[in-house]
C-alpha positions as MATLAB code, in Angstrom:
seq = 'XXXXXXXXXXXXXXXXXXXXXXXXXXXXXXXXXXXXXXXXXXXXXXXXXXXXXXXXXXXXXXXXXXXXXXXXXXXXXXXXXXXXXXXXXXXXXXXXXXXXXXXXXXXXXXXXXXXXXXXXXXXXXXXXXXXXXXXXXXXXXXXXXXXXXXXXXXXXXXXXX';
ca = [
     -35.811  -12.776  -24.248;
     -36.159  -15.386  -21.477;
     -34.264  -14.899  -18.235;
     -32.129  -17.576  -16.625;
     -34.656  -17.784  -13.795;
     -37.560  -18.544  -16.130;
     -39.815  -21.273  -14.589;
     -40.449  -22.919  -17.962;
     -36.737  -23.397  -18.562;
     -36.135  -25.101  -15.168;
     -39.299  -27.066  -14.537;
     -37.483  -30.479  -14.538;
     -34.848  -29.460  -11.973;
     -35.564  -30.929   -8.519;
     -33.360  -28.505   -6.558;
     -30.749  -31.100   -5.518;
     -27.160  -31.602   -6.550;
     -26.532  -34.943   -8.250;
     -23.077  -36.538   -8.408;
     -21.900  -39.283  -10.708;
     -21.937  -42.750   -9.135;
     -18.141  -42.920   -9.291;
     -17.730  -40.054   -6.779;
     -16.751  -41.391   -3.342;
     -18.108  -39.814   -0.144;
     -15.652  -37.403    1.470;
     -16.133  -38.827    4.956;
     -14.278  -42.087    4.189;
     -10.556  -42.703    4.611;
      -9.155  -43.294    1.131;
      -6.879  -46.311    0.674;
      -5.038  -46.821   -2.611;
      -2.617  -49.605   -3.480;
       0.278  -48.176   -5.523;
       2.294  -51.337   -6.082;
       2.927  -54.800   -4.636;
       4.813  -53.189   -1.783;
       3.095  -49.871   -1.081;
      -0.317  -48.560    0.033;
      -1.294  -44.882    0.275;
      -3.778  -43.882    3.025;
      -5.353  -40.405    2.921;
      -6.946  -39.449    6.241;
      -7.961  -35.868    5.431;
      -7.692  -32.988    7.892;
      -6.205  -33.276   11.379;
      -5.162  -30.671   13.939;
      -1.767  -29.981   15.509;
      -1.183  -31.135   19.075;
      -3.994  -33.705   18.955;
      -3.598  -37.475   19.302;
      -5.851  -39.481   16.975;
      -6.833  -43.125   16.804;
      -7.210  -44.025   13.128;
      -8.814  -47.287   11.944;
      -8.706  -48.489    8.332;
      -8.431  -51.631    6.211;
      -5.695  -52.380    3.677;
      -4.934  -55.331    1.402;
      -2.499  -57.818    2.943;
       0.393  -57.418    0.499;
       2.801  -59.435    2.662;
       0.537  -62.489    2.821;
       0.457  -64.860    5.750;
      -1.214  -64.678    9.128;
       1.234  -63.210   11.619;
       1.640  -59.553   10.654;
       3.485  -57.036   12.804;
       3.986  -53.303   12.462;
       7.238  -51.350   12.422;
       7.108  -47.574   12.759;
       9.539  -45.310   10.926;
      10.496  -41.948   12.392;
       8.978  -38.912   10.660;
       9.793  -35.319   11.478;
       7.059  -33.592   13.511;
       4.890  -36.734   13.719;
       4.491  -39.492   16.283;
       2.949  -42.667   14.834;
       2.357  -45.928   16.718;
       0.908  -49.107   15.212;
      -1.560  -50.115   17.929;
      -3.129  -53.207   16.326;
      -3.053  -55.256   13.110;
      -5.648  -58.005   12.604;
      -6.939  -59.925    9.569;
     -10.472  -58.879    8.603;
     -11.493  -62.462    7.757;
     -10.185  -66.049    7.645;
      -8.670  -65.610    4.165;
      -6.172  -62.981    5.469;
      -6.581  -61.008    2.247;
      -7.254  -57.733    4.108;
      -5.942  -56.274    7.352;
      -7.720  -54.040    9.865;
      -5.164  -51.557   11.208;
      -5.355  -49.224   14.189;
      -2.717  -46.511   14.523;
      -2.224  -43.695   17.017;
      -1.037  -40.529   15.325;
       0.021  -37.152   16.719;
       1.139  -34.282   14.489;
       3.090  -31.338   15.846;
       3.692  -29.349   12.665;
       1.153  -27.524   10.506;
       0.946  -28.334    6.785;
       1.013  -31.452    4.639;
       1.995  -34.544    6.602;
       3.411  -37.747    5.184;
       4.336  -40.544    7.573;
       5.329  -44.102    6.744;
       5.285  -47.440    8.551;
       5.857  -51.033    7.470;
       3.942  -54.238    7.998;
       5.866  -57.494    7.973;
       4.912  -61.177    8.049;
       6.818  -63.890    9.928;
       8.923  -64.610    6.791;
      10.145  -60.974    6.837;
       8.215  -60.029    3.675;
       7.082  -56.451    4.191;
       5.189  -53.590    2.599;
       4.934  -49.881    3.357;
       1.878  -47.891    4.319;
       2.157  -44.152    3.750;
      -0.295  -41.994    5.697;
      -1.122  -38.554    4.280;
      -2.949  -35.739    6.090;
      -3.394  -32.000    6.013;
      -2.580  -30.737    9.513;
      -4.280  -27.515   10.591;
      -2.643  -25.127   13.041;
      -4.002  -23.976   16.372;
      -5.982  -21.048   14.950;
      -7.033  -22.617   11.630;
     -10.356  -24.012   12.843;
     -11.536  -27.451   13.882;
     -11.431  -30.101   11.163;
     -14.293  -32.503   10.523;
     -12.531  -35.854   10.787;
     -13.387  -38.794    8.569;
     -15.114  -42.017    9.616;
     -12.652  -44.237   11.488;
     -10.782  -41.313   13.088;
     -11.255  -40.480   16.758;
      -9.513  -37.743   18.755;
      -8.009  -39.401   21.834;
      -6.523  -36.349   23.541;
      -5.400  -32.773   23.147;
      -1.680  -32.459   23.791;
      -0.525  -29.424   25.764;
       1.190  -26.847   23.588;
       4.576  -27.512   25.144;
       7.669  -26.324   23.303;
       9.744  -29.199   24.741;
       7.462  -31.998   23.462;
       7.292  -30.530   19.962;
      11.046  -29.949   19.773;
      11.716  -33.632   20.550;
      10.123  -34.642   17.259;
      11.502  -31.894   15.011;
];
């Protein structure tokens, strides 16, 4: 009876893991258009009491050139739209920079809207898994940069909850 470690049985194996071509790298921010008025953005793991700058591209669902951001209040999260620019002259995609701070551990879902000059708008929903103070340091995805560590102040966290 041959063992599972038999050299003859495994001589074509090169010792590396191979993934299907359809598998995306885990270090990229995932952007998915749900409808004509909504885009989902998954940024991965973040840490409580940290302020992040997050850069990503989305399709321009509002159309037009002059696009502005409008934040919506989310419990335990502070989100600011820092910059919105077209990625090229066709205005089909937008490069977005947001500043995000999370003050509550767990799954985070925060929404903001982009609007053109004709008031046509669409929503961008940002998803993250927020780790607590003693849950380790997350490896952030490409396009995410930690700007600062926010002091663990009960007053600042209670303002947003």
